[in-house]
N, CA, C and O of each residue as an XYZ file, in Angstrom:
364
protein
N      60.860    -68.992    113.166
C      59.775    -68.325    112.480
C      60.347    -67.121    111.755
O      61.106    -66.348    112.339
N      59.999    -66.957    110.518
C      60.490    -65.845    109.728
C      59.311    -65.021    109.234
O      58.474    -65.508    108.474
N      59.254    -63.767    109.674
C      58.185    -62.873    109.232
C      58.805    -61.539    108.864
O      59.657    -61.022    109.588
N      58.386    -60.989    107.759
C      58.848    -59.670    107.356
C      57.642    -58.834    106.987
O      56.759    -59.290    106.261
N      57.606    -57.610    107.487
C      56.480    -56.729    107.189
C      56.436    -56.424    105.697
O      57.472    -56.240    105.057
N      55.240    -56.376    105.159
C      55.067    -56.058    103.754
C      55.025    -57.270    102.844
O      54.626    -57.151    101.686
N      55.425    -58.430    103.336
C      55.373    -59.644    102.528
C      54.025    -60.321    102.724
O      53.371    -60.126    103.748
N      53.612    -61.115    101.745
C      52.321    -61.789    101.842
C      52.452    -63.200    102.390
O      51.440    -63.866    102.610
N      53.667    -63.671    102.614
C      53.845    -65.011    103.134
C      54.811    -64.988    104.311
O      55.728    -64.167    104.355
N      54.604    -65.883    105.253
C      55.493    -66.026    106.404
C      55.834    -67.503    106.541
O      54.990    -68.359    106.276
N      57.042    -67.807    106.945
C      57.459    -69.192    107.125
C      57.395    -69.513    108.610
O      57.926    -68.772    109.437
N      56.750    -70.609    108.941
C      56.586    -71.020    110.334
C      56.850    -72.515    110.421
O      55.999    -73.315    110.033
N      58.006    -72.901    110.920
C      58.389    -74.303    111.112
C      58.180    -75.109    109.821
O      57.555    -76.169    109.840
N      58.690    -74.616    108.742
C      58.631    -75.339    107.487
C      57.315    -75.228    106.741
O      57.182    -75.790    105.654
N      56.352    -74.526    107.284
C      55.073    -74.360    106.608
C      54.976    -72.935    106.079
O      55.525    -72.007    106.672
N      54.283    -72.770    104.975
C      54.069    -71.431    104.437
C      52.670    -70.980    104.820
O      51.680    -71.636    104.495
N      52.604    -69.857    105.512
C      51.334    -69.271    105.905
C      51.046    -68.109    104.972
O      51.902    -67.249    104.769
N      49.876    -68.076    104.415
C      49.510    -66.959    103.557
C      48.911    -65.879    104.436
O      47.964    -66.131    105.181
N      49.452    -64.699    104.353
C      49.007    -63.589    105.175
C      48.463    -62.487    104.272
O      48.911    -62.321    103.137
N      47.500    -61.744    104.788
C      46.939    -60.621    104.039
C      46.782    -59.452    104.992
O      46.255    -59.604    106.094
N      47.234    -58.307    104.572
C      47.038    -57.094    105.355
C      45.697    -56.495    104.972
O      45.336    -56.453    103.796
N      44.964    -56.033    105.972
C      43.678    -55.405    105.705
C      43.392    -54.394    106.800
O      43.960    -54.463    107.889
N      42.515    -53.465    106.502
C      42.077    -52.485    107.496
C      40.658    -52.832    107.895
O      39.822    -53.143    107.046
N      40.390    -52.780    109.184
C      39.060    -53.074    109.701
C      38.566    -51.887    110.515
O      39.347    -51.227    111.201
N      37.292    -51.624    110.439
C      36.671    -50.625    111.284
C      35.953    -51.381    112.397
O      34.972    -52.082    112.152
N      36.456    -51.229    113.630
C      35.939    -51.992    114.760
C      35.523    -51.059    115.886
O      36.047    -49.952    116.016
N      34.586    -51.510    116.690
C      34.223    -50.812    117.920
C      35.511    -50.637    118.725
O      36.286    -51.586    118.848
N      35.751    -49.471    119.266
C      37.011    -49.160    119.935
C      37.320    -50.105    121.097
O      38.490    -50.399    121.342
N      36.316    -50.585    121.813
C      36.545    -51.447    122.974
C      36.621    -52.931    122.630
O      37.141    -53.723    123.416
N      36.115    -53.310    121.478
C      36.028    -54.727    121.126
C      37.387    -55.424    121.012
O      37.539    -56.511    121.570
N      38.382    -54.856    120.319
C      39.682    -55.553    120.245
C      40.322    -55.777    121.616
O      40.900    -56.835    121.863
N      40.223    -54.796    122.500
C      40.814    -54.955    123.833
C      40.105    -56.069    124.606
O      40.752    -56.878    125.271
N      38.793    -56.107    124.517
C      38.054    -57.169    125.214
C      38.358    -58.530    124.608
O      38.499    -59.515    125.334
N      38.460    -58.594    123.292
C      38.788    -59.859    122.623
C      40.168    -60.348    123.043
O      40.352    -61.541    123.285
N      41.140    -59.441    123.133
C      42.477    -59.816    123.588
C      42.427    -60.337    125.018
O      43.051    -61.352    125.329
N      41.695    -59.656    125.888
C      41.607    -60.054    127.286
C      40.956    -61.438    127.420
O      41.459    -62.298    128.142
N      39.840    -61.642    126.720
C      39.105    -62.904    126.842
C      39.834    -64.072    126.190
O      39.772    -65.198    126.685
N      40.521    -63.811    125.087
C      41.181    -64.898    124.362
C      42.585    -65.191    124.881
O      43.122    -66.277    124.662
N      43.173    -64.218    125.568
C      44.546    -64.396    126.015
C      45.570    -64.060    124.946
O      46.771    -64.216    125.168
N      45.118    -63.608    123.808
C      46.038    -63.223    122.731
C      46.734    -61.921    123.099
O      46.189    -61.107    123.846
N      47.943    -61.725    122.570
C      48.722    -60.538    122.916
C      48.472    -59.364    121.974
O      48.729    -58.215    122.333
N      47.978    -59.643    120.785
C      47.748    -58.563    119.822
C      46.314    -58.602    119.318
O      45.647    -59.636    119.353
N      45.858    -57.440    118.847
C      44.516    -57.376    118.267
C      44.444    -58.246    117.017
O      43.426    -58.891    116.768
N      45.513    -58.267    116.233
C      45.526    -59.105    115.028
C      45.335    -60.576    115.372
O      44.567    -61.279    114.716
N      46.033    -61.036    116.401
C      45.908    -62.438    116.807
C      44.503    -62.727    117.322
O      43.952    -63.796    117.059
N      43.922    -61.780    118.053
C      42.557    -61.968    118.562
C      41.556    -62.025    117.411
O      40.630    -62.835    117.438
N      41.733    -61.171    116.398
C      40.838    -61.178    115.238
C      41.002    -62.474    114.462
O      40.010    -63.065    114.035
N      42.242    -62.929    114.269
C      42.463    -64.191    113.544
C      41.831    -65.356    114.291
O      41.244    -66.242    113.670
N      41.945    -65.367    115.622
C      41.334    -66.435    116.409
C      39.810    -66.402    116.259
O      39.176    -67.438    116.061
N      39.238    -65.213    116.355
C      37.785    -65.079    116.245
C      37.289    -65.516    114.868
O      36.267    -66.195    114.765
N      38.003    -65.134    113.813
C      37.604    -65.548    112.463
C      37.734    -67.057    112.300
O      36.873    -67.689    111.687
N      38.800    -67.640    112.841
C      38.970    -69.093    112.777
C      37.848    -69.814    113.504
O      37.320    -70.809    113.008
N      37.482    -69.312    114.686
C      36.370    -69.907    115.435
C      35.071    -69.811    114.645
O      34.287    -70.759    114.614
N      34.846    -68.680    114.016
C      33.633    -68.474    113.211
C      33.577    -69.478    112.059
O      32.528    -70.068    111.801
N      34.693    -69.670    111.373
C      34.749    -70.614    110.250
C      34.490    -72.034    110.745
O      33.723    -72.768    110.122
N      35.115    -72.438    111.856
C      34.912    -73.792    112.387
C      33.449    -74.028    112.769
O      32.891    -75.087    112.482
N      32.831    -73.034    113.420
C      31.419    -73.190    113.802
C      30.526    -73.291    112.569
O      29.587    -74.087    112.550
N      30.806    -72.503    111.555
C      29.999    -72.559    110.327
C      30.136    -73.911    109.644
O      29.148    -74.469    109.167
N      31.354    -74.440    109.595
C      31.563    -75.768    108.997
C      30.843    -76.842    109.800
O      30.260    -77.762    109.227
N      30.882    -76.731    111.122
C      30.198    -77.715    111.979
C      28.694    -77.670    111.739
O      28.051    -78.718    111.679
N      28.120    -76.471    111.599
C      26.688    -76.359    111.293
C      26.380    -77.021    109.953
O      25.336    -77.653    109.797
N      27.278    -76.878    108.995
C      27.091    -77.516    107.693
C      27.066    -79.027    107.807
O      26.285    -79.696    107.131
N      27.928    -79.566    108.668
C      27.938    -81.017    108.871
C      26.668    -81.468    109.573
O      26.119    -82.520    109.246
N      26.195    -80.683    110.536
C      24.959    -81.036    111.231
C      23.768    -81.038    110.284
O      22.816    -81.794    110.480
N      23.816    -80.198    109.262
C      22.721    -80.144    108.291
C      22.606    -81.459    107.519
O      21.540    -81.766    106.986
N      23.686    -82.237    107.451
C      23.667    -83.528    106.753
C      23.001    -84.619    107.583
O      22.691    -85.692    107.066
N      22.780    -84.350    108.868
C      22.206    -85.355    109.754
C      20.853    -85.832    109.222
O      19.959    -85.032    108.948
N      20.727    -87.148    109.084
C      19.469    -87.739    108.647
C      19.218    -87.653    107.150
O      18.113    -87.950    106.696
N      20.213    -87.255    106.378
C      19.979    -87.109    104.939
C      20.112    -88.440    104.196
O      19.883    -88.500    102.988
N      20.481    -89.505    104.910
C      20.513    -90.822    104.293
C      21.805    -91.156    103.579
O      21.841    -92.107    102.799
N      22.859    -90.410    103.818
C      24.124    -90.709    103.146
C      24.783    -91.974    103.687
O      25.550    -92.625    102.977
N      24.491    -92.328    104.940
C      25.095    -93.494    105.560
C      24.005    -94.365    106.150
O      23.061    -93.870    106.765
N      24.144    -95.655    105.959
C      23.210    -96.594    106.565
C      24.012    -97.617    107.349
O      25.055    -98.080    106.887
N      23.543    -97.962    108.504
C      24.229    -98.943    109.336
C      23.789    -98.803    110.766
O      23.008    -97.916    111.111
N      24.300    -99.697    111.604
C      23.968    -99.685    113.018
C      25.242    -99.390    113.790
O      26.090   -100.265    113.963
N      25.371    -98.160    114.253
C      26.577    -97.749    114.945
C      26.800    -98.563    116.216
O      27.946    -98.838    116.572
N      25.743    -98.948    116.896
C      25.872    -99.757    118.108
C      26.549   -101.091    117.786
O      27.376   -101.567    118.565
N      26.209   -101.691    116.659
C      26.829   -102.956    116.253
C      28.297   -102.735    115.909
O      29.151   -103.548    116.262
N      28.586   -101.648    115.228
C      29.971   -101.360    114.843
C      30.861   -101.133    116.058
O      32.064   -101.388    115.996
N      30.294   -100.663    117.153
C      31.079   -100.345    118.344
C      31.298   -101.538    119.262
O      32.036   -101.419    120.240
N      30.692   -102.667    118.987
C      30.851   -103.841    119.848
C      32.299   -104.320    119.807
O      32.927   -104.366    118.749
N      32.812   -104.674    120.981
C      34.188   -105.168    121.089
C      34.302   -106.657    120.842
O      35.409   -107.186    120.745
N      33.159   -107.349    120.737
C      33.190   -108.798    120.580
C      32.133   -109.209    119.571
O      31.231   -108.441    119.238
N      32.263   -110.427    119.098
C      31.287   -110.962    118.151
C      29.985   -111.279    118.888
O      30.020   -111.592    120.078
N      28.852   -111.207    118.216
C      27.580   -111.561    118.862
C      27.609   -113.002    119.346
O      28.353   -113.829    118.818
N      26.799   -113.297    120.347
C      26.755   -114.642    120.920
C      26.435   -115.666    119.839
O      25.587   -115.445    118.975
N      27.139   -116.792    119.913
C      26.914   -117.868    118.951
C      27.711   -117.724    117.679
O      27.613   -118.577    116.796
N      28.495   -116.674    117.556
C      29.289   -116.493    116.341
C      30.787   -116.534    116.661
O      31.552   -115.669    116.236
N      31.178   -117.537    117.403
C      32.593   -117.721    117.689
C      33.101   -116.961    118.887
O      34.309   -116.917    119.124
N      32.208   -116.362    119.650
C      32.630   -115.653    120.854
C      33.019   -116.678    121.902
O      32.329   -117.690    122.031
N      34.083   -116.471    122.655
C      34.512   -117.447    123.668
C      33.564   -117.547    124.817
O      33.795   -118.325    125.743
């Protein structure tokens, strides 16, 4: 892993990670509690984890909003069958 302070990119196992430095105003106790609960070693890592979790939950809510919108039609129970229906070549 190659990281240098002041650069906007870091190399991690052949991948380029885009990094951004920013200042945040946070409740004084919140970063310590986030580190303790998440198991992260730094406040930055705890904040990155929390933001990632927030993004994933928001995307999941967006997918749930598509439920019942009619984009897909079919019978999932039929698709999940391991064998052909009776009388259609099933042994």
